[in-house]
C-alpha positions as CSV (number, residue, x, y, z in Angstrom):
1,X,208.6,70.7,97.2
2,X,205.1,70.2,95.9
3,X,203.4,73.7,95.8
4,X,200.3,72.1,97.4
5,X,202.5,71.2,100.4
6,X,204.0,74.7,100.8
7,X,203.5,76.1,104.2
8,X,201.5,73.1,105.6
9,X,201.8,72.3,109.3
10,X,200.7,68.8,110.3
11,X,199.8,68.2,114.0
12,X,197.4,66.3,116.2
13,X,194.1,67.9,116.8
14,X,193.4,69.2,120.3
15,X,190.3,69.9,122.4
16,X,190.6,73.6,121.4
17,X,190.3,72.6,117.7
18,X,186.9,70.8,118.0
19,X,184.6,73.6,116.8
20,X,186.9,74.5,113.9
21,X,187.3,70.8,112.9
22,X,183.5,70.2,113.0
23,X,182.9,73.3,110.8
24,X,185.6,72.1,108.4
25,X,184.2,68.6,108.1
26,X,180.6,69.9,107.7
27,X,181.7,72.4,105.0
28,X,183.4,69.7,103.0
29,X,180.5,67.3,102.9
30,X,177.1,68.9,103.7
31,X,175.0,71.8,102.6
32,X,175.5,74.4,99.9
33,X,179.0,75.4,101.2
34,X,180.2,71.9,100.3
35,X,179.2,72.4,96.7
36,X,182.2,74.7,96.2
37,X,184.3,71.5,96.4
38,X,184.0,68.1,94.7
39,X,183.7,66.0,97.8
40,X,180.1,67.1,98.6
41,X,177.6,64.5,99.7
42,X,174.8,67.2,99.7
43,X,172.9,65.3,96.9
44,X,172.8,62.0,98.8
45,X,172.8,63.1,102.5
46,X,171.3,66.0,104.4
47,X,171.8,66.8,108.1
48,X,175.1,66.5,109.9
49,X,178.3,64.7,108.9
50,X,179.8,64.8,112.4
51,X,179.4,66.6,115.8
52,X,181.7,67.9,118.5
53,X,181.3,64.7,120.6
54,X,182.5,62.4,117.7
55,X,185.4,64.7,116.9
56,X,186.4,64.9,120.6
57,X,186.2,61.1,120.9
58,X,188.7,60.7,118.0
59,X,191.0,63.3,119.6
60,X,190.8,61.6,123.1
61,X,191.1,57.9,122.0
62,X,194.5,56.4,122.8
63,X,194.4,54.4,119.5
64,X,193.3,57.3,117.3
65,X,194.4,60.7,116.3
66,X,192.9,63.5,114.3
67,X,195.7,64.7,112.0
68,X,195.0,68.4,111.6
69,X,196.5,70.4,108.8
70,X,197.1,74.2,109.0
71,X,198.1,76.7,106.4
72,X,198.8,80.3,107.3
73,X,197.6,79.6,110.8
74,X,194.2,78.3,109.6
75,X,192.9,74.7,109.8
76,X,192.4,73.7,106.1
77,X,192.2,69.9,106.3
78,X,192.0,66.9,108.7
79,X,191.8,63.1,108.7
80,X,191.4,60.4,111.3
81,X,194.0,57.8,111.8
82,X,193.1,54.8,114.0
83,X,195.4,52.0,114.9
84,X,193.6,48.6,114.4
85,X,196.3,45.9,114.9
86,X,198.1,45.2,111.6
87,X,196.3,48.1,109.8
88,X,195.3,51.6,110.3
89,X,191.8,53.1,109.5
90,X,191.7,56.3,107.6
91,X,188.5,58.4,108.0
92,X,186.9,61.8,108.6
93,X,189.0,63.2,105.7
94,X,188.1,66.7,104.9
95,X,189.8,69.5,102.9
96,X,188.4,73.0,102.9
97,X,186.1,73.2,99.8
98,X,187.8,76.3,98.4
99,X,191.1,74.4,98.5
100,X,189.9,71.2,96.8
101,X,191.3,70.3,93.4
102,X,194.7,71.9,94.0
103,X,196.6,68.7,95.1
104,X,196.2,69.2,98.8
105,X,194.4,66.0,99.4
106,X,197.1,63.9,97.7
107,X,199.7,65.5,100.0
108,X,197.6,64.9,103.1
109,X,196.8,61.3,102.4
110,X,200.5,60.5,101.6
111,X,201.5,62.1,104.9
112,X,198.8,60.2,106.8
113,X,200.0,56.9,105.3
114,X,203.6,57.7,106.2
115,X,202.7,58.6,109.8
116,X,200.6,55.4,110.2
117,X,203.4,53.3,108.8
118,X,206.1,54.9,110.9
119,X,204.1,55.4,114.1
120,X,202.3,52.0,114.3
121,X,204.3,49.8,111.9
122,X,201.1,48.9,110.0
123,X,201.2,47.3,106.6
124,X,197.8,48.4,105.3
125,X,195.5,51.4,105.4
126,X,191.7,50.7,105.4
127,X,188.8,53.1,104.8
128,X,185.2,52.9,104.0
129,X,183.5,55.0,101.3
130,X,179.8,55.3,100.4
131,X,179.6,52.9,97.5
132,X,177.7,55.3,95.2
133,X,180.5,57.9,95.4
134,X,182.2,56.7,92.1
135,X,184.2,59.9,91.7
136,X,185.6,59.7,95.2
137,X,186.4,56.0,94.9
138,X,188.2,56.6,91.6
139,X,190.3,59.3,93.3
140,X,191.3,56.8,96.0
141,X,192.0,54.2,93.4
142,X,194.5,56.6,91.7
143,X,196.2,56.8,95.1
144,X,196.6,53.0,95.2
145,X,193.5,51.9,97.1
146,X,191.6,48.9,95.8
147,X,187.9,48.1,96.1
148,X,187.3,44.9,98.1
149,X,183.6,44.5,97.3
150,X,183.1,44.1,101.1
151,X,180.0,46.2,102.0
152,X,178.6,47.3,105.3
153,X,175.1,48.8,105.7
154,X,174.5,52.5,106.0
155,X,173.1,53.3,109.4
156,X,169.7,54.4,108.2
157,X,167.7,56.0,111.0
158,X,170.7,57.2,112.9
159,X,170.8,60.9,112.1
160,X,174.3,61.3,113.5
161,X,175.4,60.0,110.1
162,X,173.1,62.2,108.1
163,X,169.7,62.0,106.6
164,X,169.8,59.8,103.4
165,X,168.2,61.1,100.3
166,X,168.2,57.6,98.6
167,X,167.8,54.1,99.7
168,X,170.8,52.4,98.2
169,X,173.6,53.6,100.4
170,X,176.3,51.2,101.7
171,X,179.9,51.5,102.8
172,X,182.6,49.7,100.8
173,X,185.9,48.8,102.3
174,X,188.9,50.1,100.3
175,X,192.4,48.8,101.2
176,X,196.0,49.9,100.3
177,X,199.2,48.1,101.2
178,X,201.7,50.4,102.8
179,X,205.2,49.5,101.6
């Protein structure tokens, strides 16, 4: 067994997890705490990454789930899986900053792909990534995702997605076939 996978428990997030999940997601992407890991967006976005309402919406949606990962009884990672017809959407991926870089992310994304394929019978996984996040996009490319060049605008002015620190942010669609 992969040492990064040792002792991991995968389960669906519940209402009782909302506060811990929001704290985890915020710690992986925003503020000084996020700088302990490599997934920080602190240099390009300030403000919030998510809120309790958004997390609860994912948990409650019949076509979505928030895959929650525990280790030693503590939530250490999560990701959103949403069934969208012939593909699944992968989002809200967060690994505790102090555990980043040890292979945990690879284990979690592989399990998320397996669950989407087996649960919904989907043939592709889709995700969107902020296009200036070259290091993150390269990480996904090493996991088999490909850039599509299809961009959607960043929601400037909607502080639920953060406060942009630059004016060139867009989301790029990445796609991976699930064999």
